[in-house]
C-alpha positions as a Markdown table, in Angstrom:
| # | Residue | x | y | z |
|---|---|---|---|---|
| 1 | Met | 0.3 | 0.0 | -0.3 |
| 2 | Gln | 1.2 | 3.5 | -1.0 |
| 3 | Lys | 2.0 | 6.1 | 1.6 |
| 4 | Glu | 1.9 | 9.6 | 0.8 |
| 5 | Tyr | 3.7 | 12.4 | 3.1 |
| 6 | Lys | 4.2 | 16.8 | 3.1 |
| 7 | Thr | 5.9 | 16.5 | 6.0 |
| 8 | Ile | 9.7 | 16.9 | 4.0 |
| 9 | Lys | 11.6 | 18.6 | 6.7 |
| 10 | Glu | 15.1 | 18.8 | 5.1 |
| 11 | Val | 16.9 | 18.6 | 2.0 |
| 12 | Ala | 20.8 | 17.8 | 2.2 |
| 13 | Gly | 22.7 | 16.9 | -0.8 |
| 14 | Pro | 21.5 | 13.3 | -2.4 |
| 15 | Leu | 19.2 | 13.5 | 1.3 |
| 16 | Leu | 15.7 | 14.2 | 2.1 |
| 17 | Ile | 14.3 | 13.8 | 5.5 |
| 18 | Val | 10.8 | 12.6 | 5.9 |
| 19 | Glu | 8.8 | 13.2 | 9.3 |
| 20 | Gly | 5.9 | 11.4 | 10.5 |
| 21 | Val | 5.9 | 8.1 | 8.9 |
| 22 | Thr | 4.6 | 5.1 | 10.0 |
| 23 | Gly | 5.3 | 1.0 | 8.4 |
| 24 | Val | 8.1 | 2.7 | 6.3 |
| 25 | Lys | 10.9 | -0.7 | 5.4 |
| 26 | Tyr | 14.4 | 0.0 | 5.0 |
| 27 | Glu | 15.5 | -0.1 | 1.4 |
| 28 | Glu | 11.8 | 1.0 | 0.4 |
| 29 | Leu | 11.5 | 2.7 | -3.2 |
| 30 | Val | 10.0 | 6.3 | -2.5 |
| 31 | Asp | 8.6 | 8.6 | -5.7 |
| 32 | Val | 9.0 | 12.8 | -4.5 |
| 33 | Glu | 6.6 | 14.7 | -6.2 |
| 34 | Leu | 7.6 | 18.0 | -7.6 |
| 35 | Pro | 4.7 | 21.3 | -7.9 |
| 36 | Asp | 5.2 | 20.7 | -11.3 |
| 37 | Gly | 4.0 | 17.3 | -11.7 |
| 38 | Ser | 7.5 | 15.8 | -12.4 |
| 39 | Ile | 8.5 | 12.9 | -10.0 |
| 40 | Arg | 12.0 | 11.8 | -8.6 |
| 41 | Arg | 12.8 | 8.7 | -7.3 |
| 42 | Gly | 14.8 | 8.0 | -4.1 |
| 43 | Arg | 15.0 | 4.7 | -1.3 |
| 44 | Val | 14.9 | 4.2 | 2.2 |
| 45 | Leu | 18.7 | 4.8 | 3.6 |
| 46 | Glu | 17.4 | 4.5 | 7.5 |
| 47 | Ile | 14.6 | 5.0 | 9.3 |
| 48 | Thr | 14.5 | 6.7 | 13.0 |
| 49 | Lys | 11.4 | 6.2 | 14.9 |
| 50 | Asp | 8.8 | 8.4 | 13.0 |
| 51 | Lys | 11.9 | 9.9 | 10.2 |
| 52 | Ala | 13.1 | 8.3 | 7.2 |
| 53 | Val | 16.0 | 9.2 | 5.6 |
| 54 | Val | 15.2 | 8.9 | 1.7 |
| 55 | Gln | 18.6 | 9.0 | -0.7 |
| 56 | Met | 17.7 | 10.7 | -4.0 |
| 57 | Phe | 18.7 | 9.0 | -7.4 |
| 58 | Glu | 18.4 | 12.4 | -8.9 |
| 59 | Asp | 19.5 | 15.7 | -8.3 |
| 60 | Thr | 17.4 | 17.6 | -5.1 |
| 61 | Arg | 17.5 | 20.7 | -6.5 |
| 62 | Gly | 13.9 | 22.3 | -7.2 |
| 63 | Ile | 12.7 | 20.1 | -4.5 |
| 64 | Ser | 10.5 | 22.2 | -2.6 |
| 65 | Met | 9.9 | 21.2 | 1.2 |
| 66 | Gln | 6.5 | 23.0 | 1.5 |
| 67 | Asp | 5.1 | 21.8 | -1.7 |
| 68 | Ser | 6.3 | 18.9 | -2.6 |
| 69 | Lys | 5.0 | 15.1 | -1.7 |
| 70 | Ala | 6.9 | 12.0 | -1.2 |
| 71 | Arg | 5.3 | 8.7 | -1.5 |
| 72 | Phe | 6.5 | 5.3 | -0.3 |
| 73 | Leu | 6.1 | 2.5 | -2.9 |
| 74 | Gly | 6.1 | -0.1 | -0.6 |
| 75 | Arg | 8.7 | -2.1 | -2.5 |
| 76 | Val | 12.3 | -2.5 | -2.9 |
| 77 | Met | 14.2 | -1.4 | -5.7 |
| 78 | Glu | 14.4 | -4.2 | -8.5 |
| 79 | Val | 16.0 | -4.7 | -12.0 |
| 80 | Pro | 13.9 | -6.3 | -15.0 |
| 81 | Val | 16.3 | -9.1 | -16.4 |
| 82 | Ser | 15.9 | -11.1 | -19.7 |
| 83 | Thr | 18.6 | -12.8 | -22.0 |
| 84 | Asp | 17.5 | -9.8 | -24.6 |
| 85 | Met | 19.8 | -7.8 | -22.4 |
| 86 | Leu | 23.0 | -9.2 | -23.8 |
| 87 | Gly | 24.1 | -6.8 | -26.9 |
| 88 | Arg | 22.3 | -3.7 | -24.5 |
| 89 | Ile | 23.6 | -0.7 | -22.6 |
| 90 | Phe | 21.8 | 1.0 | -19.6 |
| 91 | Asp | 22.4 | 3.8 | -17.1 |
| 92 | Gly | 23.3 | 3.9 | -13.7 |
| 93 | Ala | 19.6 | 3.7 | -13.1 |
| 94 | Gly | 19.1 | 0.7 | -15.3 |
| 95 | Asn | 17.2 | 2.2 | -18.1 |
| 96 | Pro | 18.5 | 1.7 | -21.8 |
| 97 | Lys | 20.8 | 4.3 | -22.9 |
| 98 | Asp | 21.2 | 2.8 | -26.4 |
| 99 | Gly | 18.3 | 3.9 | -27.8 |
| 100 | Gly | 16.7 | 0.4 | -28.3 |
| 101 | Gly | 13.9 | 0.6 | -26.2 |
| 102 | Lys | 13.0 | -1.5 | -22.8 |
| 103 | Ile | 13.7 | -4.7 | -22.4 |
| 104 | Ile | 11.2 | -7.7 | -22.3 |
| 105 | Ala | 11.3 | -8.5 | -18.5 |
| 106 | Glu | 11.5 | -12.7 | -17.7 |
| 107 | Lys | 11.3 | -11.2 | -14.4 |
| 108 | Lys | 12.1 | -8.4 | -11.5 |
| 109 | Leu | 15.1 | -9.1 | -9.1 |
| 110 | Asn | 16.0 | -7.5 | -5.9 |
| 111 | Val | 19.1 | -5.6 | -7.0 |
| 112 | Asn | 20.8 | -5.9 | -3.4 |
| 113 | Gly | 20.5 | -10.1 | -4.3 |
| 114 | Asn | 20.6 | -13.1 | -2.4 |
| 115 | Pro | 23.7 | -13.7 | 0.2 |
| 116 | Ile | 25.5 | -17.3 | -1.3 |
| 117 | Asn | 25.1 | -20.0 | 1.6 |
| 118 | Pro | 28.5 | -21.2 | 2.5 |
| 119 | Tyr | 28.1 | -24.4 | 2.6 |
| 120 | Ser | 26.7 | -24.0 | -1.4 |
| 121 | Arg | 29.7 | -22.1 | -2.6 |
| 122 | Asp | 31.6 | -24.7 | -4.9 |
| 123 | Tyr | 35.4 | -23.9 | -5.2 |
| 124 | Pro | 36.8 | -22.2 | -8.2 |
| 125 | Asn | 38.8 | -24.0 | -10.3 |
| 126 | Asp | 38.7 | -23.9 | -13.8 |
| 127 | Phe | 41.5 | -21.7 | -16.1 |
| 128 | Ile | 39.4 | -18.0 | -17.7 |
| 129 | Gln | 42.0 | -17.0 | -20.6 |
| 130 | Thr | 42.2 | -13.0 | -20.6 |
| 131 | Gly | 45.1 | -13.5 | -23.9 |
| 132 | Ile | 47.0 | -11.3 | -21.5 |
| 133 | Ser | 50.2 | -13.5 | -21.0 |
| 134 | Thr | 51.5 | -11.3 | -17.0 |
| 135 | Ile | 47.6 | -12.7 | -15.8 |
| 136 | Asp | 47.1 | -15.6 | -18.0 |
| 137 | Gly | 50.8 | -17.2 | -17.2 |
| 138 | Leu | 52.0 | -15.4 | -13.8 |
| 139 | Asn | 48.5 | -14.8 | -12.4 |
| 140 | Thr | 46.2 | -16.8 | -13.4 |
| 141 | Leu | 42.3 | -15.9 | -13.7 |
| 142 | Val | 39.9 | -18.8 | -11.7 |
| 143 | Arg | 36.2 | -18.8 | -12.7 |
| 144 | Gly | 34.5 | -17.6 | -9.8 |
| 145 | Gln | 37.3 | -15.4 | -8.4 |
| 146 | Lys | 37.6 | -11.9 | -7.6 |
| 147 | Leu | 40.8 | -10.6 | -8.8 |
| 148 | Pro | 41.1 | -6.9 | -8.8 |
| 149 | Ile | 43.4 | -4.4 | -10.9 |
| 150 | Phe | 45.4 | -1.9 | -8.4 |
| 151 | Ser | 46.2 | 1.2 | -10.7 |
| 152 | Gly | 46.6 | 4.8 | -10.5 |
| 153 | Ala | 45.6 | 8.2 | -11.9 |
| 154 | Gly | 46.3 | 8.4 | -15.3 |
| 155 | Leu | 47.8 | 4.8 | -15.9 |
| 156 | Pro | 45.8 | 2.7 | -18.6 |
| 157 | His | 43.6 | 0.6 | -16.7 |
| 158 | Asn | 40.7 | 1.1 | -19.1 |
| 159 | Asn | 42.7 | 0.1 | -21.9 |
| 160 | Ile | 43.6 | -2.9 | -20.0 |
| 161 | Ala | 39.6 | -3.5 | -18.9 |
| 162 | Ala | 38.4 | -3.1 | -22.5 |
| 163 | Gln | 41.2 | -5.9 | -23.7 |
| 164 | Ile | 40.0 | -8.5 | -21.2 |
| 165 | Ala | 36.0 | -8.1 | -21.8 |
| 166 | Arg | 37.4 | -8.2 | -25.5 |
| 167 | Gln | 39.5 | -11.4 | -25.5 |
| 168 | Ala | 38.6 | -13.0 | -21.9 |
| 169 | Lys | 36.8 | -16.7 | -22.4 |
| 170 | Val | 36.6 | -19.7 | -21.2 |
| 171 | Val | 39.3 | -22.5 | -22.9 |
| 172 | Gln | 40.0 | -26.0 | -22.9 |
| 173 | Ile | 43.7 | -28.0 | -23.9 |
| 174 | Ser | 43.0 | -30.6 | -26.1 |
| 175 | Pro | 44.7 | -33.8 | -26.1 |
| 176 | Asp | 46.9 | -33.0 | -29.2 |
| 177 | Gly | 47.8 | -29.9 | -27.2 |
| 178 | Lys | 45.4 | -27.1 | -29.0 |
| 179 | Val | 43.5 | -24.7 | -27.2 |
| 180 | Lys | 39.4 | -24.7 | -27.7 |
| 181 | Ser | 37.4 | -21.9 | -26.8 |
| 182 | Asp | 33.8 | -22.1 | -26.0 |
| 183 | Asp | 32.2 | -18.5 | -26.2 |
| 184 | Ser | 28.4 | -19.8 | -26.6 |
| 185 | Gln | 27.8 | -19.9 | -22.4 |
| 186 | Phe | 30.1 | -16.9 | -21.6 |
| 187 | Ala | 29.2 | -13.2 | -21.3 |
| 188 | Val | 30.5 | -10.1 | -19.9 |
| 189 | Val | 29.2 | -8.0 | -17.7 |
| 190 | Phe | 30.7 | -4.5 | -17.5 |
| 191 | Gly | 29.9 | -1.4 | -15.2 |
| 192 | Ala | 31.8 | 1.7 | -15.3 |
| 193 | Met | 31.1 | 4.6 | -12.5 |
| 194 | Gly | 31.7 | 8.6 | -12.9 |
| 195 | Ile | 33.8 | 7.9 | -16.0 |
| 196 | Thr | 34.0 | 10.7 | -18.7 |
| 197 | Phe | 32.3 | 11.6 | -21.4 |
| 198 | Glu | 35.3 | 10.1 | -23.5 |
| 199 | Glu | 35.9 | 7.1 | -21.4 |
| 200 | Ala | 32.2 | 6.1 | -22.0 |
| 201 | Glu | 32.3 | 6.5 | -25.5 |
| 202 | Tyr | 35.5 | 4.8 | -26.2 |
| 203 | Phe | 34.0 | 1.7 | -24.0 |
| 204 | Ile | 31.3 | 1.4 | -26.1 |
| 205 | Asn | 33.4 | 1.7 | -29.7 |
| 206 | Glu | 35.3 | -0.9 | -28.4 |
| 207 | Phe | 32.8 | -2.7 | -27.6 |
| 208 | Arg | 31.0 | -2.8 | -30.8 |
| 209 | Gln | 34.1 | -2.4 | -32.8 |
| 210 | Thr | 35.3 | -5.6 | -31.7 |
| 211 | Gly | 31.8 | -7.4 | -31.9 |
| 212 | Ala | 32.4 | -8.2 | -27.8 |
| 213 | Ile | 28.7 | -6.2 | -27.3 |
| 214 | Glu | 27.1 | -9.2 | -28.8 |
| 215 | Arg | 28.2 | -11.3 | -25.3 |
| 216 | Ala | 28.5 | -8.3 | -23.2 |
| 217 | Val | 25.6 | -6.5 | -20.9 |
| 218 | Met | 26.9 | -2.6 | -20.3 |
| 219 | Tyr | 26.1 | -0.6 | -17.6 |
| 220 | Ile | 27.4 | 3.4 | -17.7 |
| 221 | Asn | 27.4 | 6.3 | -15.1 |
| 222 | Leu | 29.0 | 9.4 | -16.3 |
| 223 | Ala | 31.0 | 11.7 | -14.1 |
| 224 | Asp | 27.9 | 14.5 | -14.2 |
| 225 | Asp | 25.1 | 12.1 | -13.6 |
| 226 | Pro | 23.8 | 11.6 | -10.0 |
| 227 | Val | 26.2 | 10.2 | -7.2 |
| 228 | Val | 23.8 | 8.1 | -6.2 |
| 229 | Glu | 23.5 | 6.2 | -9.5 |
| 230 | Arg | 27.4 | 5.3 | -8.5 |
| 231 | Ile | 26.2 | 2.9 | -5.4 |
| 232 | Thr | 23.0 | 1.3 | -7.1 |
| 233 | Leu | 25.5 | 0.4 | -10.9 |
| 234 | Pro | 27.6 | -2.4 | -9.4 |
| 235 | Arg | 24.4 | -4.2 | -7.6 |
| 236 | Leu | 22.3 | -3.8 | -10.8 |
| 237 | Ala | 25.5 | -5.0 | -12.6 |
| 238 | Leu | 25.9 | -8.0 | -10.5 |
| 239 | Thr | 21.9 | -8.5 | -10.2 |
| 240 | Thr | 22.3 | -8.7 | -13.6 |
| 241 | Ala | 24.6 | -11.6 | -13.3 |
| 242 | Glu | 23.8 | -13.4 | -11.0 |
| 243 | Tyr | 20.3 | -14.0 | -13.7 |
| 244 | Leu | 22.7 | -14.6 | -16.3 |
| 245 | Ala | 25.4 | -17.3 | -14.2 |
| 246 | Phe | 22.6 | -19.0 | -11.6 |
| 247 | Glu | 19.2 | -19.4 | -13.9 |
| 248 | Lys | 20.6 | -19.1 | -17.3 |
| 249 | Gly | 24.0 | -21.7 | -16.6 |
| 250 | Met | 26.2 | -18.8 | -18.3 |
| 251 | His | 29.6 | -18.2 | -17.3 |
| 252 | Val | 30.0 | -14.3 | -16.6 |
| 253 | Leu | 32.8 | -12.3 | -15.9 |
| 254 | Val | 32.3 | -9.0 | -14.4 |
| 255 | Ile | 34.1 | -6.4 | -14.5 |
| 256 | Leu | 33.9 | -2.9 | -12.6 |
| 257 | Thr | 35.7 | 0.4 | -13.1 |
| 258 | Asp | 36.2 | 2.7 | -11.2 |
| 259 | Leu | 35.5 | 1.5 | -7.5 |
| 260 | Thr | 37.5 | 4.7 | -5.9 |
| 261 | Asn | 35.0 | 6.6 | -7.7 |
| 262 | Tyr | 32.4 | 4.1 | -5.9 |
| 263 | Cys | 33.9 | 5.1 | -2.0 |
| 264 | Glu | 33.7 | 8.5 | -3.1 |
| 265 | Ala | 30.1 | 8.5 | -3.6 |
| 266 | Leu | 29.9 | 6.5 | -0.3 |
| 267 | Arg | 31.7 | 9.3 | 1.2 |
| 268 | Glu | 29.6 | 11.9 | 0.2 |
| 269 | Val | 26.5 | 10.4 | 1.0 |
| 270 | Ala | 27.9 | 9.8 | 4.7 |
| 271 | Ala | 29.2 | 13.1 | 4.9 |
| 272 | Ala | 25.5 | 14.6 | 4.0 |
| 273 | Arg | 24.1 | 11.9 | 6.5 |
| 274 | Lys | 26.7 | 13.6 | 9.5 |
| 275 | Glu | 27.9 | 10.3 | 9.9 |
| 276 | Val | 31.2 | 10.1 | 12.3 |
| 277 | Pro | 33.7 | 9.4 | 9.9 |
| 278 | Gly | 36.4 | 6.5 | 9.7 |
| 279 | Arg | 39.7 | 6.3 | 8.2 |
| 280 | Arg | 40.3 | 9.2 | 5.6 |
| 281 | Gly | 37.0 | 10.4 | 5.7 |
| 282 | Tyr | 35.3 | 7.2 | 4.6 |
| 283 | Pro | 32.7 | 5.6 | 6.3 |
| 284 | Gly | 33.3 | 2.9 | 9.0 |
| 285 | Tyr | 31.2 | 0.5 | 6.9 |
| 286 | Leu | 33.5 | 0.9 | 3.7 |
| 287 | Tyr | 34.7 | -2.9 | 5.1 |
| 288 | Thr | 31.4 | -4.2 | 4.8 |
| 289 | Asp | 29.7 | -2.1 | 2.3 |
| 290 | Leu | 32.3 | -3.5 | -0.4 |
| 291 | Ser | 32.1 | -7.2 | 0.4 |
| 292 | Thr | 28.6 | -6.9 | -0.2 |
| 293 | Leu | 29.6 | -6.4 | -3.7 |
| 294 | Tyr | 33.1 | -8.9 | -3.8 |
| 295 | Glu | 30.8 | -11.8 | -2.4 |
| 296 | Arg | 28.6 | -12.2 | -5.1 |
| 297 | Ala | 31.2 | -13.8 | -7.0 |
| 298 | Gly | 31.5 | -17.2 | -7.0 |
| 299 | Arg | 30.1 | -20.7 | -8.2 |
| 300 | Ile | 27.5 | -22.8 | -6.8 |
| 301 | Gln | 27.2 | -26.6 | -6.2 |
| 302 | Gly | 24.6 | -28.1 | -8.4 |
| 303 | Arg | 24.6 | -25.1 | -11.2 |
| 304 | Glu | 26.6 | -24.9 | -14.2 |
| 305 | Gly | 27.2 | -21.0 | -13.8 |
| 306 | Ser | 29.8 | -18.9 | -12.2 |
| 307 | Ile | 30.7 | -15.3 | -11.3 |
| 308 | Thr | 34.0 | -14.1 | -11.6 |
| 309 | Gln | 34.8 | -10.4 | -10.8 |
| 310 | Ile | 37.5 | -8.1 | -12.1 |
| 311 | Pro | 37.4 | -4.9 | -9.8 |
| 312 | Ile | 39.5 | -1.8 | -10.8 |
| 313 | Leu | 40.6 | 0.8 | -8.5 |
| 314 | Thr | 42.8 | 3.9 | -8.9 |
| 315 | Met | 44.8 | 4.3 | -6.1 |
| 316 | Pro | 44.9 | 7.7 | -4.7 |
| 317 | Glu | 48.4 | 9.1 | -4.8 |
| 318 | Asp | 49.6 | 5.2 | -5.7 |
| 319 | Asp | 48.8 | 4.7 | -1.7 |
| 320 | Lys | 48.5 | 0.9 | -1.7 |
| 321 | Thr | 47.9 | 1.2 | 2.2 |
| 322 | His | 45.1 | 3.8 | 1.1 |
| 323 | Pro | 41.3 | 2.5 | 2.5 |
| 324 | Ile | 40.2 | 1.4 | -0.6 |
| 325 | Pro | 43.0 | -1.0 | -2.2 |
| 326 | Asp | 43.8 | -2.0 | 1.7 |
| 327 | Leu | 40.4 | -3.2 | 2.4 |
| 328 | Thr | 39.6 | -4.8 | -1.3 |
| 329 | Gly | 42.8 | -7.2 | -0.8 |
| 330 | Tyr | 41.6 | -8.0 | 2.7 |
| 331 | Ile | 37.8 | -9.5 | 0.8 |
| 332 | Thr | 39.4 | -10.5 | -3.1 |
| 333 | Glu | 41.7 | -13.3 | -4.0 |
| 334 | Gly | 44.5 | -11.5 | -4.7 |
| 335 | Gln | 45.6 | -8.5 | -6.5 |
| 336 | Ile | 47.4 | -7.0 | -10.1 |
| 337 | Met | 49.1 | -4.1 | -9.9 |
| 338 | Leu | 49.8 | -1.8 | -12.5 |
| 339 | Ser | 53.7 | 0.1 | -12.7 |
| 340 | Arg | 53.9 | 3.6 | -13.3 |
| 341 | Thr | 57.5 | 3.4 | -13.7 |
| 342 | Leu | 57.2 | 0.1 | -16.5 |
| 343 | His | 54.2 | 3.0 | -18.1 |
| 344 | Lys | 56.7 | 5.9 | -18.3 |
| 345 | Gln | 59.0 | 3.0 | -20.3 |
| 346 | Gly | 56.0 | 2.8 | -23.1 |
| 347 | Ile | 55.6 | -1.0 | -22.2 |
| 348 | Met | 51.6 | -2.3 | -22.1 |
| 349 | Pro | 50.4 | -3.6 | -20.0 |
| 350 | Pro | 52.4 | -2.1 | -17.5 |
| 351 | Val | 51.9 | -5.2 | -14.6 |
| 352 | Asp | 54.6 | -4.7 | -12.4 |
| 353 | Val | 54.3 | -8.3 | -11.7 |
| 354 | Leu | 56.8 | -8.9 | -8.4 |
| 355 | Pro | 54.0 | -7.4 | -6.2 |
| 356 | Cys | 50.8 | -9.5 | -8.0 |
| 357 | Leu | 49.2 | -12.2 | -6.9 |
| 358 | Ser | 46.5 | -14.4 | -7.8 |
| 359 | Arg | 45.6 | -16.8 | -4.5 |
| 360 | Leu | 44.0 | -19.8 | -6.4 |
| 361 | Met | 46.1 | -19.8 | -9.5 |
| 362 | Pro | 46.8 | -23.3 | -8.5 |
| 363 | Lys | 43.3 | -23.9 | -9.0 |
| 364 | Gly | 43.1 | -23.3 | -12.6 |
| 365 | Ile | 47.0 | -24.8 | -14.0 |
| 366 | Gly | 48.0 | -27.7 | -14.7 |
| 367 | Glu | 47.5 | -30.7 | -16.8 |
| 368 | Gly | 44.0 | -30.6 | -18.2 |
| 369 | Lys | 43.7 | -27.3 | -17.3 |
| 370 | Thr | 46.6 | -25.3 | -19.1 |
| 371 | Arg | 49.8 | -27.3 | -19.2 |
| 372 | Glu | 52.2 | -29.7 | -16.5 |
| 373 | Asp | 54.7 | -27.5 | -16.9 |
| 374 | His | 52.7 | -24.2 | -16.4 |
| 375 | Ser | 53.5 | -24.7 | -12.5 |
| 376 | Gly | 56.9 | -24.7 | -12.3 |
| 377 | Val | 57.5 | -22.1 | -15.3 |
| 378 | Phe | 56.0 | -20.0 | -13.4 |
| 379 | Asn | 57.6 | -20.2 | -10.2 |
| 380 | Gln | 61.0 | -19.7 | -12.1 |
| 381 | Leu | 60.3 | -17.0 | -13.8 |
| 382 | Tyr | 58.8 | -14.6 | -10.9 |
| 383 | Ala | 62.6 | -15.7 | -9.3 |
| 384 | Ala | 64.2 | -14.9 | -12.2 |
| 385 | Tyr | 62.5 | -11.8 | -12.9 |
| 386 | Ala | 63.4 | -11.1 | -9.3 |
| 387 | Arg | 67.0 | -11.2 | -9.3 |
| 388 | Gly | 67.3 | -10.0 | -12.2 |
| 389 | Arg | 66.1 | -6.9 | -10.9 |
| 390 | Glu | 68.2 | -7.2 | -8.2 |
| 391 | Ala | 71.1 | -7.5 | -10.3 |
| 392 | Lys | 70.4 | -4.0 | -12.4 |
| 393 | Glu | 70.0 | -2.5 | -9.4 |
| 394 | Leu | 73.2 | -3.2 | -8.0 |
| 395 | Ala | 74.3 | -2.5 | -11.6 |
| 396 | Val | 73.5 | 1.0 | -11.1 |
| 397 | Ile | 75.4 | 1.2 | -7.5 |
| 398 | Leu | 78.3 | -0.5 | -8.4 |
| 399 | Gly | 79.0 | -0.5 | -12.2 |
| 400 | Glu | 78.1 | -3.7 | -14.9 |
| 401 | Ala | 81.8 | -5.0 | -14.1 |
| 402 | Ala | 80.8 | -5.8 | -10.8 |
| 403 | Leu | 78.6 | -8.5 | -12.2 |
| 404 | Ser | 79.0 | -12.0 | -12.2 |
| 405 | Asp | 78.7 | -13.7 | -15.7 |
| 406 | Val | 75.3 | -15.8 | -14.3 |
| 407 | Asp | 74.3 | -12.5 | -13.0 |
| 408 | Lys | 74.4 | -10.3 | -16.4 |
| 409 | Lys | 72.6 | -13.0 | -17.9 |
| 410 | Tyr | 70.0 | -12.5 | -15.5 |
| 411 | Val | 69.7 | -8.6 | -16.2 |
| 412 | Lys | 69.4 | -9.8 | -19.8 |
| 413 | Phe | 66.7 | -12.1 | -18.9 |
| 414 | Ala | 65.1 | -9.1 | -17.1 |
| 415 | Asp | 65.2 | -7.0 | -20.2 |
| 416 | Glu | 63.4 | -9.2 | -22.3 |
| 417 | Phe | 60.8 | -10.5 | -20.1 |
| 418 | Glu | 60.1 | -6.9 | -19.9 |
| 419 | Asn | 60.3 | -6.3 | -23.4 |
| 420 | Arg | 58.7 | -9.1 | -24.5 |
| 421 | Tyr | 56.6 | -11.0 | -22.0 |
| 422 | Ile | 54.9 | -8.0 | -20.3 |
| 423 | Arg | 55.2 | -5.8 | -23.4 |
| 424 | Gln | 51.8 | -7.1 | -25.1 |
| 425 | Gly | 49.7 | -4.9 | -28.0 |
| 426 | Glu | 46.5 | -3.8 | -27.3 |
| 427 | Asp | 45.3 | -6.0 | -30.2 |
| 428 | Glu | 47.7 | -9.0 | -29.2 |
| 429 | Asp | 45.6 | -11.9 | -28.0 |
| 430 | Arg | 47.8 | -14.5 | -26.7 |
| 431 | Asp | 46.5 | -18.1 | -25.6 |
| 432 | Ile | 48.3 | -19.8 | -22.6 |
| 433 | Leu | 50.3 | -22.0 | -24.9 |
| 434 | Thr | 51.6 | -19.1 | -27.0 |
| 435 | Thr | 52.5 | -17.8 | -23.3 |
| 436 | Leu | 53.8 | -20.6 | -21.9 |
| 437 | Thr | 56.4 | -21.1 | -25.0 |
| 438 | Leu | 57.3 | -17.8 | -24.3 |
| 439 | Ser | 58.1 | -18.4 | -21.2 |
| 440 | Trp | 60.9 | -21.4 | -22.2 |
| 441 | Glu | 62.1 | -19.0 | -24.7 |
| 442 | Leu | 63.2 | -16.4 | -22.2 |
| 443 | Leu | 64.4 | -19.2 | -19.3 |
| 444 | Ser | 66.8 | -20.4 | -22.4 |
| 445 | Ile | 68.9 | -17.0 | -21.8 |
| 446 | Leu | 69.8 | -18.9 | -18.4 |
| 447 | Pro | 71.8 | -21.5 | -18.0 |
| 448 | Lys | 70.1 | -24.7 | -17.6 |
| 449 | Ser | 71.8 | -25.0 | -13.6 |
| 450 | Glu | 69.8 | -22.3 | -12.7 |
| 451 | Leu | 66.6 | -23.8 | -13.7 |
| 452 | Lys | 65.9 | -24.8 | -10.2 |
| 453 | Arg | 62.1 | -24.6 | -9.9 |
| 454 | Val | 61.4 | -26.6 | -13.2 |
| 455 | Lys | 61.3 | -30.5 | -13.4 |
| 456 | Glu | 64.3 | -32.2 | -15.2 |
| 457 | Glu | 61.6 | -34.1 | -17.5 |
| 458 | Gln | 60.1 | -31.0 | -18.5 |
| 459 | Ile | 63.0 | -29.0 | -19.1 |
| 460 | Glu | 64.1 | -32.0 | -21.2 |
| 461 | Lys | 60.6 | -32.1 | -23.0 |
| 462 | Tyr | 60.4 | -27.8 | -24.1 |
| 463 | Leu | 63.5 | -26.6 | -23.4 |
| 464 | Pro | 65.0 | -28.3 | -26.8 |
| 465 | Lys | 61.9 | -27.6 | -28.7 |
| 466 | Val | 62.8 | -23.6 | -28.2 |
| 467 | Lys | 66.3 | -23.7 | -29.1 |
| 468 | Glu | 65.5 | -25.6 | -32.2 |
| 469 | Lys | 63.3 | -23.1 | -32.9 |
| 470 | Ser | 65.6 | -20.4 | -32.2 |
| 471 | Lys | 68.3 | -21.8 | -34.2 |
| 472 | Ala | 65.6 | -22.1 | -37.3 |
């Protein structure tokens, strides 16, 4: 039953305070009717005795406290879903913005979703190929995982997000050693919050020109759109992903950029509510709020589909101890770090390999998933690149003459690793076998006695092939 009140007592930023309310529930939708008859929508954010704090999805300018009416609708925010959403673009409120008209909904789902019962969760254990060597080879993405990208202002995280969205696929290695992909049950849900018009055009054009839009659902909130849309957008995206994954059996990759803009919107709303701030002015419940997004990734026993998340956030002042990356690191299963130094060298994507981590990687690699030598090659590459970096730093201090012959080999390895393995064109889609072959080519720079992290039989099997190819 709808209840209407003309008791709006305060307008503060994106918030309204309505007094004298009864029977109003948390998260309930509210229509505010202005004197000219126009309607603006909001939702109940807080209830204290007979007062309701309403969070507006649109601008609060023009709302008259004397002549406007607040109508409580008795239902929560829902998103209409159907498979017709694939190939479509929506705004932060879930309205189509591609001129294609409204979708014919199969059902409507609560945007807050339902928590997955921990007992019913299935362990992530299948490989997803992104086509980017630094991710596939060294920080493998596993189906059902949440693996964030930590970036900085001015770094090309948008390019990386678009590249992953274009190239990501579920693959299998056939017995004859070929990569087979199955895109029929794979989809991408892309959510962008607080981005500029130019960035939005870049993403839309990238998806359309490459045909990736056909298997994608895009939600876009621009920097001049209402702040509150940035809070609802990731929930709309994740609800859509849950429908496609758990009701339609699809494997869904959710890319959310930029989570920093989401957290800034939370801080703005918290300040309008006059809440006691936590670290750096962010609300004390930031950890809990972020977990309500990240924990919606996963797999459910007995269901075919899965949700894999790649949240992207820019670290203010490149500070990884800032509350946003810090709390994200606690909730998610690893991180991909971008490097300003590599970016200045013109290396794209500028992934700083050493501080990167994928905690679920061991479950997604190995025989039957990638190849039996993947684990050993991954460990050997990390160790060799770390030693190469150390040797380069030593050469800066003591001079190259102070390096041993083996150290010089490691310096050469580090340079080649950055220029051939990390550096990759935006249109270069490397399958996992190409990445592993390139790994062996780089390891062939080092003396065989230094390859202590790879099994002897794998060295005998793969190293001669690489050397024969280089001679030819």
